[in-house]
C-alpha positions as CSV (number, residue, x, y, z in Angstrom):
1,M,-74.4,144.2,-15.3
2,A,-74.5,140.3,-16.0
3,A,-71.5,138.2,-14.2
4,P,-68.6,137.4,-16.3
5,W,-68.4,133.8,-18.0
6,R,-66.2,131.3,-15.8
7,A,-63.6,129.6,-17.5
8,I,-62.1,125.9,-16.7
9,P,-59.8,124.7,-18.5
10,C,-60.6,121.3,-21.0
11,K,-60.3,120.5,-24.5
12,V,-62.8,119.5,-25.9
13,N,-61.2,116.0,-26.8
14,H,-61.2,115.5,-23.4
15,L,-65.2,116.9,-23.1
16,R,-67.7,117.2,-26.1
17,L,-71.0,118.9,-24.6
18,D,-72.6,117.9,-27.5
19,I,-72.3,114.6,-27.0
20,V,-72.2,114.1,-23.6
21,L,-75.4,116.3,-22.2
22,A,-77.7,115.0,-25.5
23,S,-76.9,111.4,-25.2
24,G,-79.6,110.1,-22.7
25,Q,-77.6,110.3,-19.9
26,S,-79.6,113.4,-18.4
27,F,-82.5,114.7,-19.3
28,R,-82.6,117.5,-18.0
29,W,-80.7,119.9,-20.5
30,R,-82.2,122.2,-23.4
31,Q,-79.4,123.5,-26.2
32,S,-80.5,127.0,-27.8
33,E,-79.3,127.0,-31.6
34,D,-76.2,129.1,-30.4
35,S,-74.7,125.8,-28.6
36,V,-75.2,127.1,-25.5
37,W,-76.5,124.4,-22.7
38,T,-78.7,124.9,-20.2
39,G,-79.5,122.9,-17.7
40,V,-80.2,122.0,-13.1
41,F,-78.1,120.1,-10.9
42,K,-77.2,120.5,-7.5
43,G,-80.0,122.9,-6.8
44,K,-78.5,125.7,-9.4
45,V,-79.3,126.6,-12.9
46,W,-75.9,126.4,-15.3
47,T,-75.2,128.0,-18.5
48,L,-72.7,126.1,-20.7
49,K,-70.6,126.6,-23.5
50,Q,-67.6,125.2,-25.0
51,D,-64.9,126.0,-27.5
52,D,-61.4,124.3,-28.0
53,L,-59.5,124.8,-24.7
54,N,-62.1,126.0,-22.2
55,I,-65.5,124.8,-20.5
56,Y,-67.6,128.1,-20.3
57,Y,-70.0,128.3,-17.6
58,Q,-72.9,131.0,-15.3
59,V,-74.7,130.2,-12.8
60,Y,-78.4,130.9,-11.7
61,E,-80.1,130.2,-8.9
62,Y,-82.5,131.9,-6.2
63,D,-81.0,135.3,-3.9
64,S,-82.4,133.7,-0.4
65,C,-82.1,137.1,1.1
66,S,-84.2,138.9,-1.6
67,K,-88.7,138.7,-0.5
68,T,-88.7,138.8,-4.6
69,R,-86.9,136.2,-5.1
70,K,-85.7,137.5,-8.2
71,A,-82.7,135.2,-9.8
72,I,-79.4,136.1,-9.5
73,K,-75.7,135.0,-11.5
74,L,-73.7,133.8,-8.8
75,E,-70.2,135.5,-9.0
76,P,-67.2,134.0,-10.9
77,S,-64.8,134.2,-7.7
78,Q,-66.2,131.2,-5.9
79,D,-64.4,128.3,-6.7
80,S,-66.8,126.0,-5.4
81,N,-68.7,126.1,-8.4
82,D,-65.7,125.2,-10.6
83,V,-65.2,121.8,-8.2
84,I,-69.0,120.8,-8.5
85,L,-68.3,121.4,-11.8
86,R,-65.3,118.9,-12.2
87,D,-66.8,116.3,-10.6
88,Y,-70.3,116.3,-12.0
89,F,-68.5,115.5,-16.0
90,Q,-65.8,113.2,-13.5
91,L,-62.8,116.2,-15.0
92,D,-60.3,114.3,-12.3
93,V,-60.4,111.0,-14.7
94,D,-58.0,110.9,-18.5
95,V,-60.1,109.8,-20.9
96,L,-57.5,109.8,-23.1
97,K,-55.4,107.6,-21.4
98,L,-58.9,105.2,-21.3
99,Y,-59.3,105.9,-25.3
100,N,-55.9,104.9,-26.2
101,K,-55.8,102.0,-23.2
102,W,-59.3,100.8,-26.0
103,A,-57.8,101.6,-28.8
104,E,-55.2,99.2,-28.4
105,H,-57.6,96.3,-27.9
106,D,-59.9,97.1,-30.2
107,P,-59.8,97.8,-33.8
108,Y,-63.7,99.1,-33.9
109,F,-62.8,101.2,-31.4
110,K,-59.8,102.6,-32.7
111,K,-61.9,103.8,-36.1
112,I,-64.0,105.5,-34.0
113,A,-62.2,107.2,-31.6
114,S,-61.0,110.3,-33.0
115,D,-64.5,111.9,-34.4
116,F,-66.4,110.3,-31.0
117,S,-63.6,111.8,-28.5
118,G,-64.5,113.5,-24.6
119,I,-67.4,111.2,-24.3
120,R,-67.4,110.8,-20.2
121,A,-69.9,109.4,-17.9
122,L,-71.8,112.0,-16.4
123,R,-71.5,112.0,-11.8
124,Q,-75.3,112.5,-11.1
125,D,-77.2,112.7,-7.9
126,P,-78.7,108.6,-7.3
127,I,-82.5,110.3,-6.6
128,E,-82.5,112.3,-10.0
129,N,-81.0,109.2,-12.2
130,L,-83.2,106.2,-10.7
131,F,-86.3,107.7,-10.7
132,S,-85.2,109.2,-14.8
133,F,-84.5,106.0,-15.8
134,I,-87.7,104.5,-14.2
135,C,-89.3,107.1,-16.6
136,S,-87.1,105.4,-19.3
137,S,-88.9,102.3,-19.6
138,N,-90.7,101.2,-23.3
139,N,-89.6,105.4,-24.0
140,N,-88.2,107.9,-26.0
141,I,-85.3,110.2,-25.0
142,S,-88.6,112.8,-25.6
143,R,-91.2,111.5,-24.2
144,I,-88.9,110.5,-20.9
145,T,-87.7,114.6,-20.9
146,G,-90.9,115.4,-20.7
147,M,-91.5,112.8,-17.8
148,V,-88.8,114.7,-16.1
149,E,-89.7,117.8,-16.7
150,K,-92.8,117.5,-15.3
151,L,-91.7,116.0,-12.0
152,C,-89.6,118.4,-11.5
153,T,-92.6,121.6,-11.9
154,M,-94.9,119.5,-10.1
155,Y,-93.3,118.4,-6.9
156,G,-90.0,119.9,-7.1
157,E,-88.6,123.6,-6.2
158,K,-88.2,126.3,-8.5
159,V,-84.6,127.6,-8.3
160,A,-84.3,130.3,-11.2
161,K,-85.4,131.6,-14.2
162,V,-83.8,132.3,-17.6
163,D,-84.3,134.0,-20.7
164,G,-88.2,133.5,-19.7
165,T,-87.5,130.0,-18.8
166,Q,-88.9,128.7,-15.3
167,Y,-86.7,125.7,-14.1
168,Y,-86.9,123.9,-11.4
169,S,-84.8,121.9,-8.9
170,F,-85.3,117.5,-8.9
171,P,-88.2,116.4,-6.2
172,S,-86.8,115.1,-3.2
173,V,-87.8,111.3,-2.5
174,G,-90.8,112.3,0.5
175,S,-91.9,114.0,-2.4
176,L,-92.8,111.2,-4.9
177,A,-93.9,109.4,-1.6
178,G,-96.9,111.4,-1.2
179,P,-100.3,109.7,-1.1
180,K,-101.7,111.2,-4.2
181,V,-98.2,110.8,-6.2
182,E,-99.8,107.6,-7.9
183,E,-103.2,109.4,-8.9
184,Q,-101.5,112.6,-10.1
185,L,-99.2,111.0,-12.3
186,R,-101.0,108.6,-14.0
187,K,-103.5,111.7,-14.9
188,Q,-100.5,113.1,-16.4
189,G,-99.7,110.5,-19.1
190,F,-97.0,108.4,-16.5
191,G,-99.0,105.1,-16.8
192,Y,-97.8,101.9,-15.3
193,R,-94.6,104.1,-13.9
194,A,-96.8,106.1,-12.0
195,K,-97.0,103.3,-9.6
196,Y,-93.0,102.3,-9.7
197,I,-92.4,106.0,-9.1
198,Y,-94.3,106.1,-5.8
199,Q,-93.5,102.6,-5.1
200,S,-89.8,102.9,-5.0
201,A,-90.2,106.5,-3.2
202,K,-91.9,104.3,-0.6
203,M,-89.5,102.1,-0.1
204,I,-86.5,104.7,-0.3
205,V,-88.5,106.9,2.9
206,D,-89.1,103.7,4.6
207,K,-85.1,102.8,4.1
208,G,-83.7,105.9,4.7
209,V,-82.5,108.3,1.7
210,E,-79.1,107.5,3.1
211,W,-79.4,103.9,1.8
212,L,-79.6,104.8,-1.9
213,Y,-76.4,107.0,-1.6
214,N,-74.6,104.4,1.0
215,L,-74.8,102.1,-2.1
216,K,-71.2,103.4,-3.4
217,N,-69.8,101.8,-0.9
218,V,-70.6,98.3,-1.5
219,D,-69.6,96.7,-4.8
220,Y,-71.2,96.6,-7.7
221,E,-73.1,93.8,-7.7
222,Q,-74.2,94.2,-4.1
223,A,-74.8,97.4,-5.5
224,R,-77.0,96.1,-8.2
225,Q,-78.8,93.4,-6.6
226,D,-79.7,95.8,-4.0
227,L,-81.6,98.6,-6.2
228,M,-83.5,95.8,-8.4
229,E,-85.1,95.0,-5.5
230,L,-87.1,98.2,-5.6
231,P,-90.5,98.4,-7.8
232,G,-89.8,99.2,-11.4
233,V,-86.1,98.6,-11.7
234,G,-84.8,96.4,-13.6
235,A,-81.1,95.4,-14.8
236,K,-80.7,98.0,-17.5
237,V,-82.4,101.1,-15.0
238,A,-80.0,99.5,-12.2
239,D,-76.8,99.9,-14.5
240,C,-77.6,102.8,-15.6
241,V,-77.6,104.6,-11.5
242,C,-74.9,102.1,-10.6
243,L,-72.9,103.7,-13.6
244,M,-73.8,107.4,-13.4
245,S,-74.6,107.5,-10.3
246,L,-72.3,105.2,-7.7
247,D,-69.1,105.2,-9.7
248,K,-69.5,101.3,-10.4
249,T,-67.7,102.2,-13.9
250,S,-68.2,98.4,-15.1
251,A,-71.8,98.6,-15.4
252,I,-72.9,98.2,-18.7
253,P,-76.5,99.3,-19.4
254,V,-78.2,96.6,-22.3
255,D,-81.1,97.7,-24.2
256,T,-82.1,97.0,-27.9
257,H,-79.5,99.6,-29.4
258,V,-77.1,98.2,-26.9
259,W,-77.8,94.8,-28.3
260,Q,-77.6,95.9,-31.9
261,V,-74.0,97.6,-31.8
262,T,-72.8,94.5,-29.8
263,A,-74.1,92.3,-32.6
264,K,-73.1,94.8,-35.7
265,Y,-70.0,95.4,-34.7
266,Y,-68.1,92.1,-31.9
267,I,-70.8,89.4,-31.8
268,P,-72.4,88.5,-35.1
269,N,-74.3,85.8,-33.5
270,L,-76.6,87.5,-31.3
271,S,-78.4,89.2,-34.4
272,K,-80.2,85.6,-34.7
273,T,-81.4,85.6,-31.4
274,K,-85.2,86.8,-31.1
275,S,-85.4,88.8,-27.7
276,L,-83.1,90.1,-24.8
277,T,-82.7,87.3,-21.9
278,D,-81.1,87.6,-18.1
279,K,-78.4,85.1,-19.6
280,L,-77.9,87.2,-22.9
281,Y,-77.4,90.6,-21.0
282,K,-75.1,89.5,-18.7
283,Q,-73.2,87.8,-21.7
284,I,-73.2,91.3,-23.3
285,G,-72.2,93.4,-20.3
286,D,-69.1,90.8,-19.4
287,Y,-68.0,90.4,-23.2
288,Y,-67.2,94.3,-22.7
289,R,-65.8,93.9,-19.3
290,H,-63.6,91.6,-20.7
291,K,-62.8,93.6,-23.6
292,F,-62.1,97.5,-22.2
293,G,-61.5,96.6,-18.4
294,D,-62.9,98.8,-15.0
295,Y,-64.4,102.2,-17.1
296,A,-65.7,99.6,-19.8
297,G,-69.0,101.6,-18.8
298,W,-67.9,104.7,-20.2
299,A,-66.2,102.9,-23.1
300,Q,-69.6,101.3,-24.2
301,F,-70.3,104.9,-24.2
302,V,-68.7,106.0,-26.7
303,L,-69.7,102.9,-28.9
304,F,-73.2,104.2,-28.4
305,S,-72.8,107.5,-29.2
306,A,-71.0,106.4,-32.3
307,D,-74.0,104.4,-33.7
308,L,-76.4,107.0,-32.9
309,K,-77.7,108.8,-36.3
310,K,-77.9,112.1,-35.0
311,F,-74.3,112.8,-34.0
312,Q,-73.3,111.4,-37.1
313,N,-72.3,115.3,-38.3
314,L,-70.6,116.5,-35.2
315,Q,-67.4,116.2,-35.9
316,Q,-68.2,118.7,-38.5
317,E,-69.7,121.4,-35.8
318,V,-67.1,120.8,-33.9
319,Q,-64.6,122.7,-35.4
320,T,-66.8,125.7,-36.2
321,L,-66.6,126.4,-32.0
322,P,-65.5,129.5,-31.4
323,Q,-61.6,130.0,-30.8
324,K,-62.0,132.9,-28.8
325,R,-63.1,133.3,-25.9
326,P,-66.4,134.6,-24.5
327,S,-66.3,138.4,-23.2
328,S,-65.8,139.2,-19.4
329,T,-64.3,135.9,-19.2
330,T,-62.8,134.6,-15.8
331,E,-60.4,131.8,-15.4
332,S,-60.4,129.0,-13.1
333,K,-56.9,127.5,-12.6
334,P,-56.5,123.7,-13.2
335,D,-57.7,121.8,-10.8
336,K,-54.2,120.0,-9.4
337,T,-56.0,118.3,-6.5
338,A,-57.8,116.1,-8.5
339,K,-56.5,112.9,-7.7
340,K,-56.8,110.4,-10.9
341,K,-58.8,107.1,-11.0
342,K,-56.5,104.1,-12.3
343,S,-57.4,102.6,-15.9
């Protein structure tokens, strides 16, 4: 008998799975037709869905005691999974309070806020985030997703098979620093990114993997500068890692789309510039940091998502989410111990 879905109280205006998991923050989530999302993090396969009041989840991993290594569903009594999921979505951050603050300072944000509520930054593992965004150079989400999956199937470990699909963990840095990695990835269509993946992995191994994780403990500018010493890591990739893995909430990853959004709604003169120079990159980031404050990176996610064509009809879709809980549901209690970050 299947383990029941576990429920975490979380209103849809605090978290929108359909936007957050499909906006290019992570490339490991798959959506089925019935609005169920399946992805891998923390060495487990997670299946998620939501209604207006709750997030529901099931977790899969291999049974280490079984010689056949069959996938099992974890029992819903394991509260540690609640903690992991809350941390991944950073549910301790009061995003409604942030939205209200941003709307007070920006008429355009106020205009889009209700239709694009519940957008927040994921807190991802720095290794996965770094190498995923090295793959993102001059690429689209579909191709990035394919490359990340190839990395996982080639160098990761099997986690579980769910509905006929085998899921893999993200590779360790050591496995990406192997002597044949660059050659193997080039054969798989990674192009020049193969060299960057291998060389960055090798440099991190030489420094010690803890070096990357310890960047959480330095200030934003220092973390960004240190990341940009890695091959294939420019300003945008460094800011993605800072924002989504190192808790640098004011980091602003700027690409062509963010540049266009900024020119369209905030700084019209930017439309006259021909290329995204280092000076322009800094100007855009500083503009948002001045306007939106410490969580400017989160605000920028909202602006970015609101401008994507694929999200224009999601307001209607969210109203069709199930109002009743899935059958066999176990509800977790709200995490009263979580501390709210200052906005």
